[in-house]
Phi, psi and omega in degrees: 000140180259149173219137178249128176240126178241155180202157178296333176225135173235116177268099188282331181207230170303160190298345177285346180259077182243130176256130172276136181052062184250181182205157174229133175255125180253134179225118177053044175082003183235145176289120182263333185201141175220136178168192175303143187306310185298324180290316180293320177302319183293335181264351182279154177298150178296138177072018182297137175301144186214157173235119183248128181223073185297338179254013184247181178237130175257125183217167178298152175299153184278157183236123176251108189271007180207096176228165175227087186295338180282347180259151190259003178066012180278189183298328180219075186295332181291313178298320179298318180294313183296335181268001184252145175279170186297325180296320179293317179296318180298320177297318178296322178302313181296319180293317182290324177296324178294325175299318177297313181301321182294340177265007177097005179276117183250355176218133175227153171246112181269125190246041175164112189237162172236124174059027176071017184293322179290322177298319176297319178295317177307314182292325178294321177294315180300327179275357179082011180279336179224147174282149177164170176284163170299138182240128165260118188253131179273346183072217183279120180285144178280132178215164178283161176305124183072010186275189184301126180063033176303331184292352177272356172094015185251031181288126179217154177214128181094152186296324180296316180293323177300311181296322181296319180290322176300315179298321179296318178298320179298315180299329181272006172092023179297146177267342178200174179243136178245131178231136178270091184289337177223176174293174181214166190283336188267357184263102181294132180079000179276181179294153177297159187296337181277346189279131175290148182249343183228154174284166177300321180294321179294319179294322176297322179296321176302310184294318181296315182292321177296319181298327178299330179263003180074025183253143174283165178238128174255125183250118169288118183210109171269314189284147182302315182297319178292323177298314180300316181293322180295319178296315180298326180286339178090036178294164181272319178224152173244126182264133180082290175052055186267353175061038178282135177240174183306323186246019180148232179236143179216089177274131182253112184299324181293325177287321175302315180296326177290321176302315180295316183295324180276355183057041170280123183275149180244127175252106180298341182051051182287115179299149170304339179262030185297330176292318177296322176300317180299321179293320183288324183269350178104137186300319184293314180294318179297319180298322180290319179294311180294326179297328177295320177295317179299317181296320177298316179299318181295333180267010171099006176286134182267130186261162176238153173271136179191150189248346189061025183305133181120324175286167187305130178073355177268085187283166185264357186237030181216055182299326184297321178299324175294320179295332179296339175301322181288331172295322177299329178282347180112007179281145175280162176305319180296320178295323180292320177299316177300316182299319184278356181236266189294323185288314179289323176302315179297317185296331181261018171088019185243026182304318182270013183241314187206178178101348178219160178257070183239145178306136180097342178272162180297143181279077173250111186210168187216135172244129178232159175276131181094193185238100181291347178287342176243339182220104183301334182294343176300333179294344176281342183265066184284128178252322183208138173235138174231123178240120182056035178082357180262120184283143178222124175259121183308132181087349184266331185271000000 
């Protein structure tokens, strides 16, 4: 089935590729044609169903590279998860994914699952049984005994156990591997966020075993020691990367330069509530933490968009507030749109799949009122979302 979408502005790829009065023709879930409206209309079948937005902007669907669909973003998401059966969690996963889709997010990377529930949801979306964004699922994250997110079932110790869990995730259909290189904030009684959880050999084993299956590795790493070890092991992305040390912050410029040189991407996983976080942890400490992300960007490290949705206050329906963090770092609206579409899609291995409005790519697209290349708030005015060629009107599904 064909669908024609027209708009006053079409952002086909990076923000420099903008068509005035443009159109996209979708056929069987794939972009079949992109170009000036009159030209695409002339090549489209007669009587094709269409969506016309002469005062709007048509752009690629947004990409959230760090979510936790199994968590509910409430005051105590871990207790809520541990107290819920799988049927309840699965229902919540579907509802939260719909919240992401309604804000224009058409691709997510889920970085921590329980019992394969997110993988099952991914497959249901892919088969068209449920609405939702495309999901890249990490499955069960690797953690140390009693370590960060131990409640997801991924406690391992020693290289043999590490390799075995990676293989199990691969067998269960994981799209990537997640390893908790340091402690984290939501695990009560777990190690502090600066503390490393694995030896250098164990982290190398994670990367080697994942590479055998052709999978990237995302490393949760707040602490400086864990970041250094993750870089040495050759992970694909570092999540958070806040450079927290036992007594404060310790950013190492030589390691930052190595991250940039190896093209290891960094996802700050800025919550939509990042301003509230700054107030709670103190202005001085927040400025130092955020300054480290800014410094990495200035030294050539490439960033990813991600919300950490699912942890407390990191809601699933306010992606734009998370994107405003990058404006705080000094990015322009046009740079942020690129970051949230083509750049993050490429970084998570989907360059030839999504992130641009080019023929042959998946029909993941978004129509908003106004011009997000000059005003990021235009992304809040969602009119139409299409994921894998399936149209979704916010509030309608």
